[in-house]
N, C-alpha and C positions, 0 to 999 in steps of 0.2 A: 222252816225253810225261808230263806231271805230272797225276796224278789229283786232282781236287778232293776235299777231305775233307768228309764228311757233317757237317752242323752238329750239335753236341751238343744233346740236349734240355735244356730248363730243369729244374733240380733243384727239386722241390717242397719248400717249407718250411712247417711248421706252427708257429704261435705259440700257446703255451699260457699263459694268463694267469688271474688269479683272486686274490682277496684272501688275506691272510695266513692260513695254516692250512686253506685250502679242500681241500687234498689233491692238489695238482699233482704233487709229487714221487712220491707213491705211485702215481698214475695213470701217470706216465711209466715208473716201474719196472715196472709191469704190462705196459705197451706194449713195452718192450725185451725182456721175457721171452717175448713172443708176437708177434714182428715178422714172422713168415711169411717169413723168409729175407732181408728187406731189411737193407742196411747203413745204419745211422742215425748221423749226426753230431749230437751234442747240445751246445747252447750254453746255459749256465745263468748267470743273473744274480741275485745275491743282494744284499740290503741289509744291510750290515755286513761286518766283516772276516773272520769265520769261515765258510768255505765248507761248511756242513753238508750242504746238499742234494746238492752235487756229490760229496761224500765218500760219502754213502749210495748214490748211483747207481753210483759206481765199484765199490762192493762187491757189486753185485747179480749179477755174474757172467754177464751176458747176452752171448751170442755176437754179437748184432746190433750191439752198441756196445762197442768195446774202450775201454780207458782213454785211448788216444791220440785217440779220437773224442769225448771229453768235454772241453769247453772251458769254463772258469769265468771269469766277469767279476764280481769281488767288490768290495765297498766303493764302490758307485756305482750309481745308478739308470740302467738302460740307456736310458730315454727321454730322459735329459739328457746322455748321453755317446755318442750315435750316431756322430758323426764321429770321436771320439777312440778309441773302443773297438770298437764293433760293426762298422763298415765295414772297418777293418784285419783284424779277426778273420775276417770273411766272405771277404775277399780271399785271405788265407792258406789258408783252407779250400778255396777254388775252385782254388788253384794246386797242390793235391795231385795226385799221379799217379793214385791210387785215389780217385776222387771218390765221395762217399756217394750212396746211392739216394734218401735223404730227409734233410732237416735238421729237427730239432725244437728249438725255442727256448723255454725256460722263463723267463718274466720274473719279476722280484722281485714279491712281493705288493703292493709300493707303486708299481709301474711303470704308466705309461699305455701301452697297446698302440699307440695311434695314431701317435706319432712313429716307433716301430720299424717299423710296417708301411709308413709313408711312405718310409722309408729304402730299401726295395726298389725304389723308382723312381730311385735314383741310377744314373747311366750305367754304372758299373763292375759293378753287380749285376743290373740289370733284364734284361740280355741273357742272364744265366746262371741266375737263380733266380726263381721265382714263389711268392707266398704261397698255398699250397694252401688255407689256411683259418685263422681265428683261433678257438681253443677257449677258452671262459671257464668255469672251474670254480667252482661255488658251494657254500659250506658250508650245506647245507639246514637243519641243526640250528640254526646261528647265526641264520639268517634267520627261522626259525620262532619263535625266542626273542625276535624283535624287535630284534636288535642293529642292523639298518640301517633299521628302520621308524620313521616319524614319526607323531605324532598330528597328522594333517593339519588337522583342524578347529581345534586349538589354535594351530597355526602361522598359519593364515589369520587367526584372531582377533587374534593379536599383530601381524600385518602391517597390519591395519586401523588399529591404534593407532600404528604407526611403520613407515612404508614404507621407511625407510632401514636397517632391521635385516636381516641375512642370517642365516637360521636353519638353513642347511644346513651340516653339519659336513664337514670334509675327507674323512672316511671315507665318508660318503654319496656325495659327488661321485666319489670314486675307484671305488666300487662301481658306480655308474651308468656311468662312463666305460668300465670293463672290459666291462660288458654291452653297451654301445653298439657296441663294436668287434667283437662276436662274430658268427661264422658258425654256431657250434654252442655251445649252453649245456648244460653237464653239471651237473645237480642232484645233487651228491655227498652221501654220508652219509645217504641216505634211510632206512637201517636204524635211525637214531636218532630218527625221528619217526613218528607214526601217519598214517593216510590223511588225516585232517582237516588235520593240520599240513602235509603235502605239498601239499594243495590250496591252502592259504594261501600257501605258498612260491611255487608256480607263479603265483598271482595277483599276489603282491608283485613278483616278478621281471618279469613281463610289464608291470606298471604303470610300471616304471622306464624303459622304452625305447619309442621309437616304431616301430622296426623289429621284425620278428617272426622272428628266427632260430629254427632247429630247437632244441627243448629235449628232452633225454633225462634219464633217471634212472640213478643208479649207487650202488653200495655199495662202500666201500673202494677207490674209484678203478678199479673193474674195468669197463673199456670196451674192446671188441674193436678191434684195430688197423685192421680194415677200416672201422670207423666213424670213427675219429680221422683216419686217413690216406686221402687220395684224395677229399677234398671237391671239389677242382678249381675253386675259386672265383676265384682270381686277385685276392685282396682288395686288393692295392696299387692296382688300377684303380678301386676304389670308395671309397677312404679318405676322399675329400672329402665323402661322405655320412654319415660316422661321426664327426663332430667331438666332441671332449671338452669338458668344462666349461672346461678351461684354454685350449684353442685358441680357444674363443669369447671368453674373457677377453683373450687375446692380441690378438684382432681389435679389442677395445675399449680396447687400450692397457695392459692389466695385464701383470705379470710372473709367470712360473711357476717355482717351485722346490719342494723338498720339505722346507722348514723346518718343516712341520707334524709331521714325524716325526724321532725320534732313535733311534740304536741304539748299544749298547756290549757288550763281551765281559767276562763275569765268569769269572775263573779260580780254581779251588779245588783242594784236594787230593782224596784218595780219600774216597769216601762209603761208610761201613760199612753203613748201613741205608738203601738207596735208597728203599724203600717209605715209610718215615717222612719222609725228605727231601722226596719229591715231594708227600706229603700236606701237609706244612707249607708247601711252596712255593705251594700254592693260596692260602693266606692272604696271602702277599706279593703275589701277582699281583692278587688282589682289592683289597687295601688301596691299592696304587699304580696301579691301572688299567693294568697291563701288557697290551699287545695280543697279543704273541706272544713265546714263549720257546722256544728250541730249542738242542740241543747234545749233548754226550757226557759220560757220567759214568764215572769210574774206580771200580769196585767191587773191594775187596781180595779176593784169592783167586779171582777170576773171570778166565779167559783172554780173555773177550770184553768189549768196551766196551758200555755201556748207552746207547742212543739215547733222548733225552727230547725230546718236542715238546708244547708247550702252546698252546692257543688259548683265551684267557680262562682260566677255572678248570678246563677239561677238559684233562687231561694223558694222553698216550700214552707208553708206555715199552716197549722191548724190546731184547734183545741183538742187534746187527746184524752184527758181524763180530769176528774175533779181533784183538787188538792186534798190529800188525806187528812183526817183529824190528827192534830198534833204535828203535822209535817211543816217544816220551816219553809215558808214561801221565799222565793228569790229567783233571780235570773242567773243561770249558769250555762256557759257556752264552752264547748271544746273546740279549740283551734288546731288544725293540723296543716303543716307545711313542710317545705324542704328544710334541711338542717341549717341553712344560712339565713333563715327567716329572722327578722329583727323583732324578737319577742317584746321587748319594752315598748317599741314603737307601735306594734300592733295592739298591745294592751291599752296604751294611751289613746290610740285612735278610736278603739271600741268604747272605752270609758267616756270619751268626749261626746259620744252620740246620745248619751242619756241626758 
């Protein structure tokens, strides 16, 4: 007599999205350190060749997520490479003998969550995995500073004069698309603004979307695992109600790509005075309108490497881990900006700081 095997439960997957520098990686690091015994598989998608976020998380030492459970998809936007990269990655993950309790997917800061969530409806995946929820992380300090806010009266006045003008920037659309997909919005970095600023951020974020997902506040990406995991939404079944700007443009016959953004890696030698280097780096970022800069710095005489992350002119730096035995020391920085960024000029400016 052959006994029928009990069907395996669907593995819940949490998609964590948010604009460049919102604090996704920090929040995931906190999650892995406080996962309440869950075994978590982590898929990280970065824009650019240097996998900084994955390297940071591999060094966090969390028992919930070993190095073999961290999968990196670099140098490509996951929303554009679902069939080529994400589906095969998920298939291999599901074929493992020791399946994870939960899957966490960190999208690139430039990715649209909607195509990724829709991929969970693919036959090979929908019977095995469900989207527990989409979490969108917001840099409250950036929003409070008006980085994504328009002068709506001025825009409306201009449109009266020329109805053919499009006054929405790619960054604004991307910000709204990530909010539109959310089941939970985390207003991060609230410690950097006052109560009035936080109130304006809440109002600004709410004004960007017609849906009203739950909105919570956080400092340094500190959100309990019980809040991030276990939303139980099944977002793949509702994705048709969360269309992005690009999906609506597709329906009108337009094409979608990420030509609005470019990235490149700058490699340098050792930096003897990292404080002076990062201070001068602020000027380069401001002059060339660099959106995001992140990477590692080699400081002579220090056994650990220095992690540097910049959002606009705000730069964070700390020693994250020791250089590994046999690892080539060096300074490597990923620079991300709009497509018309002058790469040779930015390269030359950063190199001149050494």
